[in-house]
Predicted model as a PDB file, atoms N, CA, C, CB and O in Angstrom, pLDDT in the B-factor column:
MODEL        1                                                                  
ATOM      1  N   MET A   1      11.076 -15.604 -26.557  1.00 58.00           N  
ATOM      2  CA  MET A   1      11.856 -16.764 -26.273  1.00 58.00           C  
ATOM      3  C   MET A   1      11.025 -18.001 -26.540  1.00 58.00           C  
ATOM      4  CB  MET A   1      12.362 -16.737 -24.844  1.00 58.00           C  
ATOM      5  O   MET A   1       9.918 -18.134 -26.018  1.00 58.00           O  
ATOM      6  N   PRO A   2      11.562 -18.925 -27.366  1.00 61.00           N  
ATOM      7  CA  PRO A   2      10.815 -20.153 -27.673  1.00 61.00           C  
ATOM      8  C   PRO A   2      10.717 -21.061 -26.444  1.00 61.00           C  
ATOM      9  CB  PRO A   2      11.486 -20.911 -28.836  1.00 61.00           C  
ATOM     10  O   PRO A   2      11.634 -21.151 -25.628  1.00 61.00           O  
ATOM     11  N   ARG A   3       9.590 -21.713 -26.352  1.00 59.00           N  
ATOM     12  CA  ARG A   3       9.438 -22.622 -25.212  1.00 59.00           C  
ATOM     13  C   ARG A   3      10.117 -23.961 -25.558  1.00 59.00           C  
ATOM     14  CB  ARG A   3       7.911 -22.835 -24.857  1.00 59.00           C  
ATOM     15  O   ARG A   3      10.173 -24.345 -26.727  1.00 59.00           O  
ATOM     16  N   PRO A   4      10.616 -24.648 -24.566  1.00 59.00           N  
ATOM     17  CA  PRO A   4      11.313 -25.898 -24.845  1.00 59.00           C  
ATOM     18  C   PRO A   4      10.325 -26.995 -25.317  1.00 59.00           C  
ATOM     19  CB  PRO A   4      12.079 -26.366 -23.583  1.00 59.00           C  
ATOM     20  O   PRO A   4       9.168 -27.044 -24.900  1.00 59.00           O  
ATOM     21  N   ILE A   5      10.828 -27.845 -26.180  1.00 57.00           N  
ATOM     22  CA  ILE A   5      10.050 -28.950 -26.693  1.00 57.00           C  
ATOM     23  C   ILE A   5      10.180 -30.111 -25.730  1.00 57.00           C  
ATOM     24  CB  ILE A   5      10.504 -29.347 -28.115  1.00 57.00           C  
ATOM     25  O   ILE A   5      11.286 -30.507 -25.361  1.00 57.00           O  
ATOM     26  N   LYS A   6       9.024 -30.664 -25.318  1.00 54.00           N  
ATOM     27  CA  LYS A   6       9.045 -31.732 -24.306  1.00 54.00           C  
ATOM     28  C   LYS A   6       9.674 -32.995 -24.852  1.00 54.00           C  
ATOM     29  CB  LYS A   6       7.634 -32.034 -23.813  1.00 54.00           C  
ATOM     30  O   LYS A   6      10.514 -33.598 -24.184  1.00 54.00           O  
ATOM     31  N   ASP A   7       9.279 -33.423 -26.083  1.00 55.00           N  
ATOM     32  CA  ASP A   7       9.821 -34.616 -26.689  1.00 55.00           C  
ATOM     33  C   ASP A   7      10.829 -34.210 -27.711  1.00 55.00           C  
ATOM     34  CB  ASP A   7       8.729 -35.480 -27.310  1.00 55.00           C  
ATOM     35  O   ASP A   7      10.526 -34.149 -28.902  1.00 55.00           O  
ATOM     36  N   ALA A   8      12.043 -33.927 -27.260  1.00 54.00           N  
ATOM     37  CA  ALA A   8      13.067 -33.366 -28.134  1.00 54.00           C  
ATOM     38  C   ALA A   8      13.900 -34.497 -28.800  1.00 54.00           C  
ATOM     39  CB  ALA A   8      13.992 -32.409 -27.324  1.00 54.00           C  
ATOM     40  O   ALA A   8      15.119 -34.564 -28.642  1.00 54.00           O  
ATOM     41  N   ARG A   9      13.203 -35.371 -29.540  1.00 53.00           N  
ATOM     42  CA  ARG A   9      13.949 -36.385 -30.274  1.00 53.00           C  
ATOM     43  C   ARG A   9      14.702 -35.737 -31.420  1.00 53.00           C  
ATOM     44  CB  ARG A   9      13.012 -37.487 -30.797  1.00 53.00           C  
ATOM     45  O   ARG A   9      14.218 -34.787 -32.035  1.00 53.00           O  
ATOM     46  N   ARG A  10      15.854 -36.239 -31.695  1.00 71.00           N  
ATOM     47  CA  ARG A  10      16.634 -35.703 -32.777  1.00 71.00           C  
ATOM     48  C   ARG A  10      16.011 -36.067 -34.135  1.00 71.00           C  
ATOM     49  CB  ARG A  10      18.068 -36.211 -32.686  1.00 71.00           C  
ATOM     50  O   ARG A  10      15.278 -37.049 -34.254  1.00 71.00           O  
ATOM     51  N   ARG A  11      16.322 -35.254 -35.149  1.00 68.00           N  
ATOM     52  CA  ARG A  11      15.764 -35.481 -36.465  1.00 68.00           C  
ATOM     53  C   ARG A  11      16.159 -36.837 -37.019  1.00 68.00           C  
ATOM     54  CB  ARG A  11      16.200 -34.395 -37.404  1.00 68.00           C  
ATOM     55  O   ARG A  11      15.349 -37.505 -37.661  1.00 68.00           O  
ATOM     56  N   LEU A  12      17.387 -37.249 -36.781  1.00 76.00           N  
ATOM     57  CA  LEU A  12      17.837 -38.535 -37.281  1.00 76.00           C  
ATOM     58  C   LEU A  12      17.028 -39.682 -36.684  1.00 76.00           C  
ATOM     59  CB  LEU A  12      19.311 -38.724 -36.980  1.00 76.00           C  
ATOM     60  O   LEU A  12      16.724 -40.652 -37.379  1.00 76.00           O  
ATOM     61  N   ASP A  13      16.684 -39.581 -35.429  1.00 84.00           N  
ATOM     62  CA  ASP A  13      15.870 -40.628 -34.792  1.00 84.00           C  
ATOM     63  C   ASP A  13      14.504 -40.702 -35.437  1.00 84.00           C  
ATOM     64  CB  ASP A  13      15.726 -40.371 -33.284  1.00 84.00           C  
ATOM     65  O   ASP A  13      13.976 -41.791 -35.658  1.00 84.00           O  
ATOM     66  N   LEU A  14      13.922 -39.538 -35.744  1.00 84.00           N  
ATOM     67  CA  LEU A  14      12.593 -39.488 -36.410  1.00 84.00           C  
ATOM     68  C   LEU A  14      12.677 -40.051 -37.820  1.00 84.00           C  
ATOM     69  CB  LEU A  14      12.052 -38.032 -36.459  1.00 84.00           C  
ATOM     70  O   LEU A  14      11.786 -40.779 -38.257  1.00 84.00           O  
ATOM     71  N   GLU A  15      13.762 -39.708 -38.542  1.00 88.00           N  
ATOM     72  CA  GLU A  15      13.929 -40.238 -39.896  1.00 88.00           C  
ATOM     73  C   GLU A  15      14.041 -41.768 -39.866  1.00 88.00           C  
ATOM     74  CB  GLU A  15      15.180 -39.620 -40.568  1.00 88.00           C  
ATOM     75  O   GLU A  15      13.426 -42.462 -40.675  1.00 88.00           O  
ATOM     76  N   THR A  16      14.834 -42.278 -38.919  1.00 90.00           N  
ATOM     77  CA  THR A  16      14.988 -43.720 -38.815  1.00 90.00           C  
ATOM     78  C   THR A  16      13.649 -44.389 -38.505  1.00 90.00           C  
ATOM     79  CB  THR A  16      16.020 -44.069 -37.738  1.00 90.00           C  
ATOM     80  O   THR A  16      13.298 -45.402 -39.109  1.00 90.00           O  
ATOM     81  N   GLU A  17      12.918 -43.820 -37.571  1.00 91.00           N  
ATOM     82  CA  GLU A  17      11.610 -44.366 -37.210  1.00 91.00           C  
ATOM     83  C   GLU A  17      10.622 -44.290 -38.398  1.00 91.00           C  
ATOM     84  CB  GLU A  17      11.039 -43.603 -35.992  1.00 91.00           C  
ATOM     85  O   GLU A  17       9.839 -45.214 -38.619  1.00 91.00           O  
ATOM     86  N   ALA A  18      10.672 -43.188 -39.149  1.00 91.00           N  
ATOM     87  CA  ALA A  18       9.806 -43.063 -40.328  1.00 91.00           C  
ATOM     88  C   ALA A  18      10.134 -44.117 -41.383  1.00 91.00           C  
ATOM     89  CB  ALA A  18       9.937 -41.664 -40.935  1.00 91.00           C  
ATOM     90  O   ALA A  18       9.229 -44.721 -41.958  1.00 91.00           O  
ATOM     91  N   LEU A  19      11.427 -44.342 -41.641  1.00 93.00           N  
ATOM     92  CA  LEU A  19      11.795 -45.364 -42.614  1.00 93.00           C  
ATOM     93  C   LEU A  19      11.390 -46.766 -42.182  1.00 93.00           C  
ATOM     94  CB  LEU A  19      13.275 -45.324 -42.858  1.00 93.00           C  
ATOM     95  O   LEU A  19      10.936 -47.570 -42.997  1.00 93.00           O  
ATOM     96  N   ALA A  20      11.557 -47.050 -40.908  1.00 94.00           N  
ATOM     97  CA  ALA A  20      11.142 -48.379 -40.408  1.00 94.00           C  
ATOM     98  C   ALA A  20       9.628 -48.541 -40.511  1.00 94.00           C  
ATOM     99  CB  ALA A  20      11.599 -48.579 -38.935  1.00 94.00           C  
ATOM    100  O   ALA A  20       9.138 -49.617 -40.851  1.00 94.00           O  
ATOM    101  N   ALA A  21       8.900 -47.485 -40.221  1.00 94.00           N  
ATOM    102  CA  ALA A  21       7.430 -47.551 -40.307  1.00 94.00           C  
ATOM    103  C   ALA A  21       6.988 -47.738 -41.750  1.00 94.00           C  
ATOM    104  CB  ALA A  21       6.787 -46.274 -39.720  1.00 94.00           C  
ATOM    105  O   ALA A  21       6.044 -48.479 -42.026  1.00 94.00           O  
ATOM    106  N   LEU A  22       7.677 -47.061 -42.676  1.00 94.00           N  
ATOM    107  CA  LEU A  22       7.327 -47.202 -44.094  1.00 94.00           C  
ATOM    108  C   LEU A  22       7.617 -48.626 -44.584  1.00 94.00           C  
ATOM    109  CB  LEU A  22       8.108 -46.172 -44.949  1.00 94.00           C  
ATOM    110  O   LEU A  22       6.801 -49.221 -45.289  1.00 94.00           O  
ATOM    111  N   GLU A  23       8.745 -49.153 -44.220  1.00 96.00           N  
ATOM    112  CA  GLU A  23       9.085 -50.517 -44.632  1.00 96.00           C  
ATOM    113  C   GLU A  23       8.062 -51.515 -44.094  1.00 96.00           C  
ATOM    114  CB  GLU A  23      10.499 -50.892 -44.146  1.00 96.00           C  
ATOM    115  O   GLU A  23       7.628 -52.416 -44.812  1.00 96.00           O  
ATOM    116  N   ALA A  24       7.682 -51.352 -42.833  1.00 96.00           N  
ATOM    117  CA  ALA A  24       6.697 -52.254 -42.238  1.00 96.00           C  
ATOM    118  C   ALA A  24       5.362 -52.130 -42.940  1.00 96.00           C  
ATOM    119  CB  ALA A  24       6.533 -51.968 -40.748  1.00 96.00           C  
ATOM    120  O   ALA A  24       4.690 -53.129 -43.197  1.00 96.00           O  
ATOM    121  N   ALA A  25       4.971 -50.872 -43.257  1.00 96.00           N  
ATOM    122  CA  ALA A  25       3.685 -50.669 -43.958  1.00 96.00           C  
ATOM    123  C   ALA A  25       3.674 -51.274 -45.326  1.00 96.00           C  
ATOM    124  CB  ALA A  25       3.371 -49.206 -44.072  1.00 96.00           C  
ATOM    125  O   ALA A  25       2.670 -51.854 -45.739  1.00 96.00           O  
ATOM    126  N   ARG A  26       4.777 -51.154 -46.047  1.00 96.00           N  
ATOM    127  CA  ARG A  26       4.853 -51.730 -47.398  1.00 96.00           C  
ATOM    128  C   ARG A  26       4.785 -53.238 -47.398  1.00 96.00           C  
ATOM    129  CB  ARG A  26       6.120 -51.295 -48.076  1.00 96.00           C  
ATOM    130  O   ARG A  26       4.349 -53.845 -48.376  1.00 96.00           O  
ATOM    131  N   ALA A  27       5.220 -53.857 -46.287  1.00 97.00           N  
ATOM    132  CA  ALA A  27       5.194 -55.313 -46.185  1.00 97.00           C  
ATOM    133  C   ALA A  27       3.806 -55.864 -45.887  1.00 97.00           C  
ATOM    134  CB  ALA A  27       6.149 -55.765 -45.119  1.00 97.00           C  
ATOM    135  O   ALA A  27       3.572 -57.063 -46.039  1.00 97.00           O  
ATOM    136  N   MET A  28       2.877 -54.999 -45.463  1.00 97.00           N  
ATOM    137  CA  MET A  28       1.550 -55.438 -45.086  1.00 97.00           C  
ATOM    138  C   MET A  28       0.682 -55.643 -46.337  1.00 97.00           C  
ATOM    139  CB  MET A  28       0.901 -54.419 -44.133  1.00 97.00           C  
ATOM    140  O   MET A  28       0.896 -55.001 -47.365  1.00 97.00           O  
ATOM    141  N   PRO A  29      -0.288 -56.539 -46.230  1.00 97.00           N  
ATOM    142  CA  PRO A  29      -1.222 -56.690 -47.363  1.00 97.00           C  
ATOM    143  C   PRO A  29      -2.133 -55.477 -47.475  1.00 97.00           C  
ATOM    144  CB  PRO A  29      -2.070 -57.972 -47.207  1.00 97.00           C  
ATOM    145  O   PRO A  29      -2.406 -54.811 -46.476  1.00 97.00           O  
ATOM    146  N   PRO A  30      -2.608 -55.186 -48.690  1.00 97.00           N  
ATOM    147  CA  PRO A  30      -3.509 -54.060 -48.884  1.00 97.00           C  
ATOM    148  C   PRO A  30      -4.715 -54.142 -47.954  1.00 97.00           C  
ATOM    149  CB  PRO A  30      -3.969 -54.000 -50.332  1.00 97.00           C  
ATOM    150  O   PRO A  30      -5.239 -55.221 -47.676  1.00 97.00           O  
ATOM    151  N   GLY A  31      -5.131 -52.988 -47.489  1.00 97.00           N  
ATOM    152  CA  GLY A  31      -6.315 -52.923 -46.623  1.00 97.00           C  
ATOM    153  C   GLY A  31      -6.239 -51.736 -45.671  1.00 97.00           C  
ATOM    154  O   GLY A  31      -5.294 -50.950 -45.745  1.00 97.00           O  
ATOM    155  N   PRO A  32      -7.209 -51.592 -44.786  1.00 97.00           N  
ATOM    156  CA  PRO A  32      -7.276 -50.422 -43.902  1.00 97.00           C  
ATOM    157  C   PRO A  32      -6.070 -50.351 -42.944  1.00 97.00           C  
ATOM    158  CB  PRO A  32      -8.582 -50.455 -43.093  1.00 97.00           C  
ATOM    159  O   PRO A  32      -5.612 -49.253 -42.628  1.00 97.00           O  
ATOM    160  N   ASP A  33      -5.550 -51.495 -42.478  1.00 97.00           N  
ATOM    161  CA  ASP A  33      -4.425 -51.461 -41.551  1.00 97.00           C  
ATOM    162  C   ASP A  33      -3.148 -50.923 -42.259  1.00 97.00           C  
ATOM    163  CB  ASP A  33      -4.171 -52.887 -40.970  1.00 97.00           C  
ATOM    164  O   ASP A  33      -2.361 -50.178 -41.675  1.00 97.00           O  
ATOM    165  N   ARG A  34      -2.986 -51.321 -43.502  1.00 97.00           N  
ATOM    166  CA  ARG A  34      -1.835 -50.831 -44.257  1.00 97.00           C  
ATOM    167  C   ARG A  34      -1.969 -49.330 -44.548  1.00 97.00           C  
ATOM    168  CB  ARG A  34      -1.686 -51.617 -45.574  1.00 97.00           C  
ATOM    169  O   ARG A  34      -0.988 -48.589 -44.504  1.00 97.00           O  
ATOM    170  N   THR A  35      -3.178 -48.906 -44.841  1.00 97.00           N  
ATOM    171  CA  THR A  35      -3.430 -47.484 -45.063  1.00 97.00           C  
ATOM    172  C   THR A  35      -3.076 -46.684 -43.854  1.00 97.00           C  
ATOM    173  CB  THR A  35      -4.869 -47.240 -45.433  1.00 97.00           C  
ATOM    174  O   THR A  35      -2.415 -45.652 -43.973  1.00 97.00           O  
ATOM    175  N   GLU A  36      -3.496 -47.125 -42.673  1.00 97.00           N  
ATOM    176  CA  GLU A  36      -3.164 -46.418 -41.440  1.00 97.00           C  
ATOM    177  C   GLU A  36      -1.673 -46.397 -41.173  1.00 97.00           C  
ATOM    178  CB  GLU A  36      -3.876 -47.047 -40.274  1.00 97.00           C  
ATOM    179  O   GLU A  36      -1.122 -45.398 -40.711  1.00 97.00           O  
ATOM    180  N   ALA A  37      -1.021 -47.530 -41.475  1.00 96.00           N  
ATOM    181  CA  ALA A  37       0.428 -47.606 -41.265  1.00 96.00           C  
ATOM    182  C   ALA A  37       1.179 -46.664 -42.206  1.00 96.00           C  
ATOM    183  CB  ALA A  37       0.920 -49.045 -41.465  1.00 96.00           C  
ATOM    184  O   ALA A  37       2.190 -46.075 -41.823  1.00 96.00           O  
ATOM    185  N   MET A  38       0.692 -46.525 -43.416  1.00 96.00           N  
ATOM    186  CA  MET A  38       1.290 -45.588 -44.400  1.00 96.00           C  
ATOM    187  C   MET A  38       1.109 -44.148 -43.933  1.00 96.00           C  
ATOM    188  CB  MET A  38       0.648 -45.776 -45.812  1.00 96.00           C  
ATOM    189  O   MET A  38       2.012 -43.322 -44.064  1.00 96.00           O  
ATOM    190  N   LYS A  39      -0.074 -43.858 -43.387  1.00 96.00           N  
ATOM    191  CA  LYS A  39      -0.317 -42.519 -42.858  1.00 96.00           C  
ATOM    192  C   LYS A  39       0.616 -42.185 -41.728  1.00 96.00           C  
ATOM    193  CB  LYS A  39      -1.737 -42.387 -42.392  1.00 96.00           C  
ATOM    194  O   LYS A  39       1.159 -41.083 -41.648  1.00 96.00           O  
ATOM    195  N   ARG A  40       0.800 -43.175 -40.835  1.00 95.00           N  
ATOM    196  CA  ARG A  40       1.677 -42.973 -39.696  1.00 95.00           C  
ATOM    197  C   ARG A  40       3.120 -42.730 -40.160  1.00 95.00           C  
ATOM    198  CB  ARG A  40       1.610 -44.185 -38.754  1.00 95.00           C  
ATOM    199  O   ARG A  40       3.815 -41.881 -39.602  1.00 95.00           O  
ATOM    200  N   ALA A  41       3.562 -43.463 -41.165  1.00 95.00           N  
ATOM    201  CA  ALA A  41       4.925 -43.283 -41.694  1.00 95.00           C  
ATOM    202  C   ALA A  41       5.057 -41.868 -42.291  1.00 95.00           C  
ATOM    203  CB  ALA A  41       5.253 -44.380 -42.783  1.00 95.00           C  
ATOM    204  O   ALA A  41       6.086 -41.211 -42.135  1.00 95.00           O  
ATOM    205  N   GLY A  42       4.003 -41.419 -42.970  1.00 94.00           N  
ATOM    206  CA  GLY A  42       4.043 -40.039 -43.545  1.00 94.00           C  
ATOM    207  C   GLY A  42       4.087 -38.957 -42.464  1.00 94.00           C  
ATOM    208  O   GLY A  42       4.765 -37.940 -42.611  1.00 94.00           O  
ATOM    209  N   ILE A  43       3.372 -39.192 -41.407  1.00 93.00           N  
ATOM    210  CA  ILE A  43       3.343 -38.216 -40.293  1.00 93.00           C  
ATOM    211  C   ILE A  43       4.749 -38.156 -39.674  1.00 93.00           C  
ATOM    212  CB  ILE A  43       2.252 -38.618 -39.194  1.00 93.00           C  
ATOM    213  O   ILE A  43       5.266 -37.074 -39.398  1.00 93.00           O  
ATOM    214  N   LEU A  44       5.350 -39.310 -39.463  1.00 92.00           N  
ATOM    215  CA  LEU A  44       6.685 -39.350 -38.905  1.00 92.00           C  
ATOM    216  C   LEU A  44       7.705 -38.650 -39.827  1.00 92.00           C  
ATOM    217  CB  LEU A  44       7.097 -40.801 -38.658  1.00 92.00           C  
ATOM    218  O   LEU A  44       8.599 -37.952 -39.349  1.00 92.00           O  
ATOM    219  N   ARG A  45       7.565 -38.841 -41.134  1.00 91.00           N  
ATOM    220  CA  ARG A  45       8.440 -38.192 -42.098  1.00 91.00           C  
ATOM    221  C   ARG A  45       8.298 -36.681 -42.035  1.00 91.00           C  
ATOM    222  CB  ARG A  45       8.141 -38.688 -43.504  1.00 91.00           C  
ATOM    223  O   ARG A  45       9.287 -35.948 -42.048  1.00 91.00           O  
ATOM    224  N   ASN A  46       7.062 -36.230 -41.967  1.00 91.00           N  
ATOM    225  CA  ASN A  46       6.791 -34.782 -41.880  1.00 91.00           C  
ATOM    226  C   ASN A  46       7.362 -34.201 -40.601  1.00 91.00           C  
ATOM    227  CB  ASN A  46       5.278 -34.506 -41.949  1.00 91.00           C  
ATOM    228  O   ASN A  46       7.902 -33.095 -40.604  1.00 91.00           O  
ATOM    229  N   ALA A  47       7.243 -34.945 -39.504  1.00 88.00           N  
ATOM    230  CA  ALA A  47       7.827 -34.503 -38.236  1.00 88.00           C  
ATOM    231  C   ALA A  47       9.331 -34.376 -38.332  1.00 88.00           C  
ATOM    232  CB  ALA A  47       7.463 -35.466 -37.120  1.00 88.00           C  
ATOM    233  O   ALA A  47       9.912 -33.420 -37.818  1.00 88.00           O  
ATOM    234  N   ALA A  48       9.969 -35.337 -38.991  1.00 85.00           N  
ATOM    235  CA  ALA A  48      11.416 -35.274 -39.172  1.00 85.00           C  
ATOM    236  C   ALA A  48      11.818 -34.061 -40.017  1.00 85.00           C  
ATOM    237  CB  ALA A  48      11.923 -36.564 -39.825  1.00 85.00           C  
ATOM    238  O   ALA A  48      12.794 -33.377 -39.710  1.00 85.00           O  
ATOM    239  N   ASP A  49      11.067 -33.809 -41.065  1.00 85.00           N  
ATOM    240  CA  ASP A  49      11.367 -32.640 -41.909  1.00 85.00           C  
ATOM    241  C   ASP A  49      11.160 -31.332 -41.126  1.00 85.00           C  
ATOM    242  CB  ASP A  49      10.472 -32.647 -43.181  1.00 85.00           C  
ATOM    243  O   ASP A  49      11.970 -30.409 -41.211  1.00 85.00           O  
ATOM    244  N   LEU A  50      10.083 -31.276 -40.380  1.00 85.00           N  
ATOM    245  CA  LEU A  50       9.819 -30.080 -39.585  1.00 85.00           C  
ATOM    246  C   LEU A  50      10.889 -29.862 -38.550  1.00 85.00           C  
ATOM    247  CB  LEU A  50       8.468 -30.173 -38.914  1.00 85.00           C  
ATOM    248  O   LEU A  50      11.358 -28.740 -38.355  1.00 85.00           O  
ATOM    249  N   ARG A  51      11.273 -30.911 -37.894  1.00 77.00           N  
ATOM    250  CA  ARG A  51      12.322 -30.866 -36.869  1.00 77.00           C  
ATOM    251  C   ARG A  51      13.638 -30.333 -37.484  1.00 77.00           C  
ATOM    252  CB  ARG A  51      12.540 -32.291 -36.245  1.00 77.00           C  
ATOM    253  O   ARG A  51      14.338 -29.522 -36.877  1.00 77.00           O  
ATOM    254  N   GLY A  52      13.944 -30.800 -38.671  1.00 72.00           N  
ATOM    255  CA  GLY A  52      15.145 -30.327 -39.353  1.00 72.00           C  
ATOM    256  C   GLY A  52      15.080 -28.877 -39.694  1.00 72.00           C  
ATOM    257  O   GLY A  52      16.070 -28.168 -39.512  1.00 72.00           O  
ATOM    258  N   SER A  53      13.964 -28.393 -40.182  1.00 65.00           N  
ATOM    259  CA  SER A  53      13.851 -26.974 -40.537  1.00 65.00           C  
ATOM    260  C   SER A  53      13.892 -26.079 -39.292  1.00 65.00           C  
ATOM    261  CB  SER A  53      12.549 -26.726 -41.320  1.00 65.00           C  
ATOM    262  O   SER A  53      14.386 -24.953 -39.347  1.00 65.00           O  
ATOM    263  N   LEU A  54      13.373 -26.585 -38.181  1.00 64.00           N  
ATOM    264  CA  LEU A  54      13.448 -25.800 -36.947  1.00 64.00           C  
ATOM    265  C   LEU A  54      14.878 -25.730 -36.446  1.00 64.00           C  
ATOM    266  CB  LEU A  54      12.540 -26.397 -35.866  1.00 64.00           C  
ATOM    267  O   LEU A  54      15.295 -24.703 -35.910  1.00 64.00           O  
ATOM    268  N   MET A  55      15.628 -26.795 -36.609  1.00 60.00           N  
ATOM    269  CA  MET A  55      16.985 -26.819 -36.151  1.00 60.00           C  
ATOM    270  C   MET A  55      17.881 -25.904 -37.008  1.00 60.00           C  
ATOM    271  CB  MET A  55      17.504 -28.243 -36.164  1.00 60.00           C  
ATOM    272  O   MET A  55      18.860 -25.351 -36.508  1.00 60.00           O  
ATOM    273  N   ARG A  56      17.540 -25.747 -38.303  1.00 58.00           N  
ATOM    274  CA  ARG A  56      18.306 -24.906 -39.208  1.00 58.00           C  
ATOM    275  C   ARG A  56      17.988 -23.408 -39.003  1.00 58.00           C  
ATOM    276  CB  ARG A  56      18.023 -25.314 -40.659  1.00 58.00           C  
ATOM    277  O   ARG A  56      18.751 -22.548 -39.443  1.00 58.00           O  
ATOM    278  N   GLY A  57      16.890 -23.111 -38.351  1.00 58.00           N  
ATOM    279  CA  GLY A  57      16.532 -21.747 -38.130  1.00 58.00           C  
ATOM    280  C   GLY A  57      15.271 -21.328 -38.864  1.00 58.00           C  
ATOM    281  O   GLY A  57      14.797 -20.204 -38.702  1.00 58.00           O  
ATOM    282  N   GLY A  58      14.733 -22.220 -39.663  1.00 51.00           N  
ATOM    283  CA  GLY A  58      13.437 -21.954 -40.294  1.00 51.00           C  
ATOM    284  C   GLY A  58      13.464 -21.043 -41.477  1.00 51.00           C  
ATOM    285  O   GLY A  58      13.251 -21.544 -42.581  1.00 51.00           O  
ATOM    286  N   GLY A  59      13.696 -19.786 -41.377  1.00 54.00           N  
ATOM    287  CA  GLY A  59      13.527 -18.773 -42.388  1.00 54.00           C  
ATOM    288  C   GLY A  59      13.302 -19.263 -43.794  1.00 54.00           C  
ATOM    289  O   GLY A  59      13.874 -20.294 -44.148  1.00 54.00           O  
ATOM    290  N   GLY A  60      12.559 -18.646 -44.580  1.00 53.00           N  
ATOM    291  CA  GLY A  60      12.277 -19.108 -45.933  1.00 53.00           C  
ATOM    292  C   GLY A  60      13.466 -18.829 -46.837  1.00 53.00           C  
ATOM    293  O   GLY A  60      14.614 -18.784 -46.394  1.00 53.00           O  
ATOM    294  N   ARG A  61      13.167 -18.647 -48.082  1.00 55.00           N  
ATOM    295  CA  ARG A  61      14.194 -18.334 -49.091  1.00 55.00           C  
ATOM    296  C   ARG A  61      14.742 -16.958 -48.821  1.00 55.00           C  
ATOM    297  CB  ARG A  61      13.621 -18.416 -50.533  1.00 55.00           C  
ATOM    298  O   ARG A  61      14.024 -16.062 -48.376  1.00 55.00           O  
ATOM    299  N   ARG A  62      15.983 -16.800 -49.087  1.00 55.00           N  
ATOM    300  CA  ARG A  62      16.584 -15.493 -48.944  1.00 55.00           C  
ATOM    301  C   ARG A  62      16.812 -14.873 -50.285  1.00 55.00           C  
ATOM    302  CB  ARG A  62      17.876 -15.575 -48.180  1.00 55.00           C  
ATOM    303  O   ARG A  62      17.093 -15.568 -51.261  1.00 55.00           O  
ATOM    304  N   LYS A  63      16.692 -13.536 -50.347  1.00 60.00           N  
ATOM    305  CA  LYS A  63      16.899 -12.870 -51.611  1.00 60.00           C  
ATOM    306  C   LYS A  63      18.367 -12.881 -51.978  1.00 60.00           C  
ATOM    307  CB  LYS A  63      16.372 -11.449 -51.558  1.00 60.00           C  
ATOM    308  O   LYS A  63      19.239 -12.755 -51.118  1.00 60.00           O  
ATOM    309  N   ALA A  64      18.626 -13.030 -53.245  1.00 61.00           N  
ATOM    310  CA  ALA A  64      20.000 -13.004 -53.696  1.00 61.00           C  
ATOM    311  C   ALA A  64      20.474 -11.555 -53.674  1.00 61.00           C  
ATOM    312  CB  ALA A  64      20.143 -13.631 -55.116  1.00 61.00           C  
ATOM    313  O   ALA A  64      19.749 -10.649 -54.086  1.00 61.00           O  
ATOM    314  N   GLU A  65      21.705 -11.341 -53.188  1.00 64.00           N  
ATOM    315  CA  GLU A  65      22.225  -9.984 -53.164  1.00 64.00           C  
ATOM    316  C   GLU A  65      22.813  -9.646 -54.521  1.00 64.00           C  
ATOM    317  CB  GLU A  65      23.281  -9.815 -52.054  1.00 64.00           C  
ATOM    318  O   GLU A  65      23.514 -10.447 -55.140  1.00 64.00           O  
ATOM    319  N   HIS A  66      22.502  -8.425 -54.968  1.00 58.00           N  
ATOM    320  CA  HIS A  66      23.019  -7.988 -56.297  1.00 58.00           C  
ATOM    321  C   HIS A  66      24.174  -7.087 -56.092  1.00 58.00           C  
ATOM    322  CB  HIS A  66      21.939  -7.271 -57.140  1.00 58.00           C  
ATOM    323  O   HIS A  66      24.760  -6.604 -57.061  1.00 58.00           O  
TER     324      HIS A  66                                                      
ENDMDL                                                                          
END                                                                             
C-alpha cells in the first residue's frame, strides 16, 4: 500500500508554478541568481511531470498485442 503524500499539490498547480518561475527567471539579467532561478523552474517542471506519471499509474510502455 502506497503511503500518502504529505504535500499533495495537484499537477496543474505545479505546472503553473513552474511556468511562472521560468518566466521570472528569463526576465532576470544573466548571472548566478538567474542560473539558480532556472534550476528551480526545472525542478518544478520535473516535479509536475513526475506527479502526472504517478497519477496515471506509472507503468512504462506496454507491448502491442498481436
